[in-house]
C-alpha positions as a printed NumPy array, in Angstrom:
array([[  0.   ,   0.   ,   0.   ],
       [  1.35 ,   3.389,  -0.988],
       [  2.146,   5.474,   2.113],
       [  2.92 ,   8.696,   0.182],
       [ -0.723,   9.633,  -0.236],
       [ -2.42 ,  12.681,   1.223],
       [ -6.118,  11.904,   0.77 ],
       [ -8.312,   8.828,   0.515],
       [ -8.96 ,   9.719,  -3.131],
       [ -5.332,   8.819,  -3.892],
       [ -6.314,   5.207,  -3.09 ],
       [ -9.545,   5.108,  -5.07 ],
       [ -8.314,   2.371,  -7.435],
       [ -8.134,  -0.083,  -4.505],
       [-11.621,   0.623,  -3.154],
       [-14.953,  -0.895,  -4.147],
       [-17.715,   1.347,  -5.537],
       [-19.623,   0.911,  -2.246],
       [-16.602,   2.003,  -0.222],
       [-16.072,   5.027,  -2.45 ],
       [-19.717,   6.011,  -2.021],
       [-19.419,   5.631,   1.762],
       [-16.31 ,   7.803,   1.946],
       [-17.85 ,  10.433,  -0.343],
       [-20.967,  10.52 ,   1.837],
       [-18.869,  10.938,   4.987],
       [-16.841,  13.657,   3.311],
       [-19.912,  15.525,   2.053],
       [-21.772,  15.374,   5.387],
       [-18.682,  15.738,   7.601],
       [-19.458,  12.582,   9.56 ],
       [-18.885,  10.83 ,  11.825],
       [-18.556,  13.72 ,  14.291],
       [-15.03 ,  13.998,  15.624],
       [-13.663,  11.761,  12.855],
       [-14.48 ,  13.982,   9.917],
       [-10.981,  15.033,   8.868],
       [ -9.098,  14.074,   5.721],
       [ -6.664,  12.076,   7.884],
       [ -9.505,  10.035,   9.401],
       [-11.001,   9.295,   5.981],
       [ -7.54 ,   8.315,   4.7  ],
       [ -7.124,   5.897,   7.621],
       [-10.626,   4.565,   6.902],
       [ -9.724,   3.973,   3.262],
       [ -6.526,   2.161,   4.262],
       [ -8.549,  -0.064,   6.604],
       [-11.015,  -0.827,   3.808],
       [ -8.137,  -1.747,   1.49 ],
       [ -6.685,  -4.141,   4.096],
       [-10.135,  -5.713,   4.373],
       [-10.409,  -6.048,   0.578],
       [ -6.981,  -7.685,   0.387],
       [ -7.902, -10.215,   3.093],
       [-11.037, -11.216,   1.155],
       [ -8.923, -11.811,  -1.966],
       [ -6.139, -13.615,  -0.091],
       [ -8.503, -16.103,   1.549],
       [-11.089, -16.378,  -1.25 ],
       [ -9.932, -19.955,  -1.922],
       [-10.734, -21.115,   1.639],
       [-13.952, -23.118,   1.628],
       [-16.424, -22.569,   4.461],
       [-16.494, -25.402,   7.01 ],
       [-18.791, -28.293,   6.082],
       [-21.155, -27.482,   8.952],
       [-21.717, -23.871,   7.803],
       [-25.423, -23.133,   7.388],
       [-26.279, -20.011,   5.467],
       [-24.025, -17.032,   4.801],
       [-20.565, -16.762,   6.31 ],
       [-19.052, -13.474,   7.512],
       [-16.183, -11.772,   5.726],
       [-12.602, -12.3  ,   6.89 ],
       [-11.596,  -9.988,   9.751],
       [ -8.057,  -9.375,  10.947],
       [ -7.503, -10.759,  14.459],
       [ -3.798,  -9.926,  14.787],
       [ -0.808,  -9.273,  12.531],
       [ -0.977, -12.693,  10.844],
       [ -4.358, -14.228,  11.716],
       [ -7.747, -13.673,  10.132],
       [-11.103, -15.134,  11.187],
       [-14.671, -15.323,  10.004],
       [-17.812, -16.395,  11.829],
       [-20.714, -18.579,  10.758],
       [-23.741, -20.402,  12.126],
       [-23.416, -24.179,  12.27 ],
       [-26.7  , -25.088,  13.965],
       [-29.614, -23.431,  15.681],
       [-32.949, -24.256,  17.231],
       [-35.591, -22.158,  18.95 ],
       [-36.83 , -23.267,  22.351],
       [-39.754, -20.956,  22.992],
       [-38.245, -17.468,  23.045],
       [-34.692, -18.801,  23.443],
       [-32.43 , -19.238,  20.442],
       [-29.797, -21.972,  20.958],
       [-27.051, -21.578,  18.388],
       [-23.732, -23.214,  17.578],
       [-21.494, -20.525,  16.141],
       [-18.225, -21.356,  14.456],
       [-15.113, -19.261,  14.005],
       [-12.92 , -20.27 ,  11.08 ],
       [ -9.279, -19.181,  11.307],
       [ -7.003, -18.51 ,   8.358],
       [ -4.6  , -21.187,   9.675],
       [ -7.289, -23.865,   9.251],
       [ -8.614, -24.084,  12.817],
       [-12.325, -24.003,  13.525],
       [-13.671, -23.346,  16.998],
       [-17.355, -23.862,  17.736],
       [-19.224, -22.413,  20.706],
       [-22.806, -22.59 ,  21.961],
       [-24.784, -19.39 ,  22.504],
       [-28.22 , -18.87 ,  24.027],
       [-30.087, -15.711,  23.133],
       [-33.305, -14.272,  24.533],
       [-33.054, -15.916,  27.93 ],
       [-35.214, -14.475,  30.638],
       [-36.982, -16.42 ,  33.351],
       [-38.198, -19.746,  31.991],
       [-40.646, -22.384,  33.187],
       [-39.636, -25.947,  34.064],
       [-40.847, -27.458,  30.777],
       [-38.934, -24.913,  28.726],
       [-35.853, -25.525,  30.889],
       [-36.036, -29.238,  30.026],
       [-36.364, -28.498,  26.307],
       [-33.48 , -26.029,  26.592],
       [-31.341, -28.629,  28.378],
       [-32.067, -31.145,  25.598],
       [-31.181, -28.549,  22.938],
       [-27.906, -27.714,  24.709],
       [-26.989, -31.409,  24.895],
       [-27.792, -31.797,  21.182],
       [-25.617, -28.762,  20.387],
       [-22.709, -30.11 ,  22.483],
       [-23.018, -33.543,  20.849],
       [-23.002, -31.947,  17.395],
       [-19.803, -30.03 ,  18.163],
       [-18.056, -33.125,  19.504],
       [-19.077, -35.235,  16.51 ],
       [-17.837, -32.604,  14.041],
       [-14.604, -32.249,  16.003],
       [-14.058, -36.002,  15.699],
       [-15.251, -37.225,  19.093],
       [-18.203, -39.605,  18.59 ],
       [-18.758, -39.915,  22.329],
       [-19.747, -36.967,  24.486],
       [-16.825, -36.158,  26.775],
       [-18.758, -36.413,  30.028],
       [-20.797, -39.496,  29.086],
       [-20.167, -43.03 ,  30.217],
       [-19.147, -45.348,  27.403],
       [-19.88 , -49.045,  27.899],
       [-17.572, -51.167,  25.725],
       [-19.6  , -54.301,  26.555],
       [-22.451, -53.106,  24.372],
       [-21.079, -49.958,  22.725],
       [-23.735, -47.802,  24.361],
       [-23.309, -44.3  ,  25.675],
       [-24.954, -43.129,  28.885],
       [-26.564, -46.464,  29.791],
       [-26.205, -50.096,  28.813],
       [-27.869, -51.182,  25.615],
       [-30.867, -53.543,  25.518],
       [-28.749, -56.401,  24.14 ],
       [-26.1  , -56.063,  26.865],
       [-25.45 , -58.934,  29.262],
       [-27.483, -58.078,  32.425],
       [-24.634, -59.267,  34.633],
       [-22.505, -56.391,  33.339],
       [-25.097, -53.681,  34.038]])
C-alpha cells in the first residue's frame, strides 16, 4: 500500500464502488462527528483496502462443512491471523435461540461455541427443552470435532452404548 498519499482519493483504485460512495458521503456530510478530517477518511480507506486484500487472499478457503447459510467476511484478528464467523446449527426453544457458532481461522482451525439468546426467566418445561437442545448442540460439536462420544458421558464397551447399557447387553454387566 502506498504510504505517500495525502487523501483517501489517492487510493480510489483499490476501493470498491460501495466504499467510495461511503467515503464520499462521509466527506460531504462531515461525519462521523469527531472523525471527519481528511486524515480520518484516509485511515478509513486504508482499513477498507486491508479488508479487501484479506477477502482476496482467503477467497480460496472453503467454508467449514457445517456452515449453514451465509458466512461473515474475513476480519483481521492480529498481525498474521484472520477469522470469520458462521452459524453451524440453531434451534428455537420458545423465546430462546440456541445456536452453535463457528469461528474459522485462516490457519485452518475451527472453533465452535454454543450461545443462548433471549433468555429471561423460563418455566420448568422450557428448561427441560433447553437442556435437551444444549446437549444436542454439544453432541453436534463433539461429533464434528471427531469425538463420537460426548466427553462427560459413560461409554460401555460391553455393548457400545453411551450413557446407559444397551438392551442387548449382558445383564450381569449392568
